[in-house]
C-alpha positions as CSV (number, residue, x, y, z in Angstrom):
1,X,-0.1,-0.1,-0.3
2,X,2.7,2.4,0.7
3,X,4.1,2.0,-2.9
4,X,0.5,3.5,-4.2
5,X,-1.3,6.9,-5.0
6,X,-4.6,8.2,-5.8
7,X,-4.6,9.4,-9.6
8,X,-5.1,13.1,-9.9
9,X,-7.7,12.8,-12.4
10,X,-10.1,9.4,-11.3
11,X,-8.9,9.0,-8.0
12,X,-8.1,5.0,-8.5
13,X,-4.9,3.7,-7.3
14,X,-2.3,3.5,-9.1
15,X,1.7,2.9,-8.5
16,X,4.1,5.6,-7.6
17,X,5.9,6.8,-9.8
18,X,4.4,6.1,-13.0
19,X,3.9,8.8,-15.8
20,X,0.2,8.0,-16.7
21,X,-2.7,6.5,-15.2
22,X,-3.2,3.4,-16.4
23,X,-7.3,3.5,-16.0
24,X,-8.1,7.0,-17.3
25,X,-4.7,8.2,-19.2
26,X,-4.2,11.5,-17.5
27,X,-0.4,12.3,-16.9
28,X,0.4,12.1,-13.7
29,X,3.9,14.3,-13.9
30,X,3.8,17.9,-12.7
31,X,3.7,21.0,-15.3
32,X,7.6,21.2,-15.2
33,X,8.3,18.0,-15.8
34,X,5.5,17.5,-19.0
35,X,6.9,20.8,-20.3
36,X,10.6,20.6,-20.2
37,X,12.1,23.0,-23.2
38,X,9.2,25.8,-22.0
39,X,10.6,24.9,-18.6
40,X,14.5,25.6,-19.3
41,X,13.2,28.6,-21.0
42,X,11.4,30.2,-18.3
43,X,14.2,29.5,-15.7
44,X,16.9,31.5,-18.4
45,X,14.5,34.2,-18.7
46,X,14.5,34.4,-15.0
47,X,18.4,34.0,-14.6
48,X,18.6,37.0,-16.9
49,X,16.2,38.7,-14.9
50,X,17.5,38.5,-12.0
51,X,21.3,39.1,-13.2
52,X,20.1,42.5,-14.4
53,X,18.2,43.2,-11.3
54,X,21.4,42.8,-9.2
55,X,23.5,44.9,-11.4
56,X,24.9,43.3,-14.3
57,X,22.6,45.5,-17.0
58,X,22.9,48.4,-15.6
59,X,23.3,51.9,-17.3
60,X,26.7,53.9,-16.9
61,X,26.9,56.1,-14.6
62,X,27.4,59.6,-15.9
63,X,30.8,61.2,-14.8
64,X,30.2,64.6,-15.6
65,X,30.2,67.2,-13.4
66,X,27.7,69.9,-12.8
67,X,29.0,73.4,-13.1
68,X,26.8,75.2,-10.9
69,X,28.1,72.7,-8.0
70,X,31.7,74.4,-7.1
71,X,32.5,72.0,-4.4
72,X,32.8,69.1,-6.7
73,X,36.0,69.0,-8.8
74,X,36.0,69.1,-12.5
75,X,37.3,65.6,-13.6
76,X,40.2,65.8,-16.0
77,X,39.5,63.4,-19.1
78,X,42.5,60.8,-20.1
79,X,44.2,61.7,-23.3
80,X,44.2,59.3,-25.8
81,X,44.7,59.0,-29.8
82,X,42.6,56.3,-30.9
83,X,45.9,54.8,-32.3
84,X,47.1,54.1,-28.2
85,X,43.5,52.9,-28.1
86,X,44.1,50.5,-30.9
87,X,47.4,49.5,-30.2
88,X,46.3,48.7,-26.5
89,X,43.5,46.4,-28.0
90,X,45.7,44.7,-30.3
91,X,48.2,43.5,-27.4
92,X,46.0,42.6,-25.1
93,X,42.0,42.9,-24.8
94,X,41.4,42.2,-21.3
95,X,43.8,45.0,-20.5
96,X,42.4,47.4,-22.8
97,X,39.3,46.7,-21.1
98,X,40.4,47.0,-17.8
99,X,42.3,50.3,-18.7
100,X,39.7,52.3,-20.4
101,X,36.2,50.8,-19.9
102,X,34.1,53.4,-17.8
103,X,36.9,56.1,-18.1
104,X,36.5,59.6,-18.9
105,X,38.3,60.2,-22.0
106,X,39.4,62.5,-24.5
107,X,40.2,61.0,-27.8
108,X,41.5,62.2,-31.1
109,X,40.9,60.4,-34.4
110,X,40.3,60.6,-38.0
111,X,36.3,60.1,-39.1
112,X,35.6,57.2,-40.6
113,X,31.8,56.8,-40.9
114,X,28.8,58.8,-40.0
115,X,25.8,56.6,-39.2
116,X,22.7,58.0,-41.5
117,X,20.4,57.7,-38.6
118,X,22.6,60.1,-36.8
119,X,23.2,57.6,-33.4
120,X,26.6,57.8,-34.2
121,X,30.0,58.2,-36.2
122,X,33.3,56.4,-36.0
123,X,36.9,57.7,-35.7
124,X,39.7,55.7,-36.9
125,X,43.5,55.3,-35.9
126,X,45.0,59.0,-37.6
127,X,48.2,56.5,-39.0
128,X,46.3,53.8,-40.6
129,X,44.3,54.0,-44.3
130,X,42.4,50.9,-43.9
131,X,41.3,49.5,-40.7
132,X,38.4,47.3,-39.2
133,X,38.3,48.2,-35.2
134,X,37.3,51.5,-34.6
135,X,36.0,53.7,-31.8
136,X,32.1,54.2,-32.2
137,X,31.0,57.9,-30.5
138,X,27.7,57.4,-29.7
139,X,26.0,61.3,-29.9
140,X,23.1,62.8,-28.7
141,X,20.8,64.9,-30.9
142,X,22.7,68.2,-29.5
143,X,25.5,66.9,-31.4
144,X,23.9,66.7,-34.8
145,X,24.7,69.9,-36.0
146,X,28.2,69.7,-35.8
147,X,28.7,65.9,-36.9
148,X,26.6,67.2,-40.2
149,X,29.1,69.7,-40.8
150,X,32.2,66.7,-40.6
151,X,33.9,65.8,-44.1
152,X,35.4,62.4,-44.8
153,X,38.9,61.8,-42.8
154,X,38.7,65.0,-40.9
155,X,40.9,65.1,-37.4
156,X,38.2,64.9,-35.1
157,X,38.3,65.3,-31.1
158,X,35.4,63.8,-29.0
159,X,35.5,64.4,-24.9
160,X,33.3,61.5,-22.9
161,X,32.9,58.1,-21.2
162,X,34.3,54.9,-22.9
163,X,31.1,52.4,-22.3
164,X,32.3,48.9,-23.7
165,X,35.9,47.4,-25.0
166,X,36.1,44.4,-27.7
167,X,38.2,42.6,-29.4
168,X,35.7,42.4,-32.4
169,X,33.9,45.9,-32.2
170,X,36.8,48.1,-31.0
171,X,35.7,50.5,-28.2
172,X,32.1,52.2,-27.8
173,X,32.1,55.7,-26.3
174,X,28.9,57.7,-25.1
175,X,30.1,61.3,-26.0
176,X,29.9,64.6,-23.9
177,X,31.3,66.8,-26.1
178,X,33.0,67.5,-29.5
179,X,36.0,69.6,-29.9
C-alpha cells in the first residue's frame, strides 16, 4: 500500500512514480516535467532578469560634473588617440578593457563613418588608411549639427566615457562634447 497513490484525475489507486494512469490515461507528472523545454526557457529568462536586477545590466553612470556645484572637482579626461587605444587592444584586449572601460577620456582620431540615422560616428586611427576596428562615438541630438558639418577623414576630438571595449568591435564611447 505504501507504493500506491491516487490518480489526480479519476481517483483510482496507481503505482507511485508512473507517468500515466492506467485507468484514465491522465499524465501524472507535474507541469514542469511535462513541459521541459518551456521550463528551461523560463529558468533562463528568470536568471537573466535576476542578473540584471543585481546590477549586471545597469546603465553606465554619468561621470560628468555639474558646473554649478563648485564644491565638486571637475574631472580631467584621460587624453589618448585612437592609435593608442587600438595598440592597447591589439596587444591585450583584457588589459584594454581594464584600462579604458568606464573611463572619462578625450580621444583624437580620423573620421571614419557617420551613421545615417545620426546615432553615432566612428573614429579611425590617424596613422592607418584601412582599419576594421574603431571607436564608435554615440552622440545625442545636441551634437547632430556639429556632426553634419564633418567631412571625410577629418581629424576629430571627442570627450566622453568609454562604455564598452571588445576585440571584435573596438571601443564604444558616449560623447559628452566634440572639440
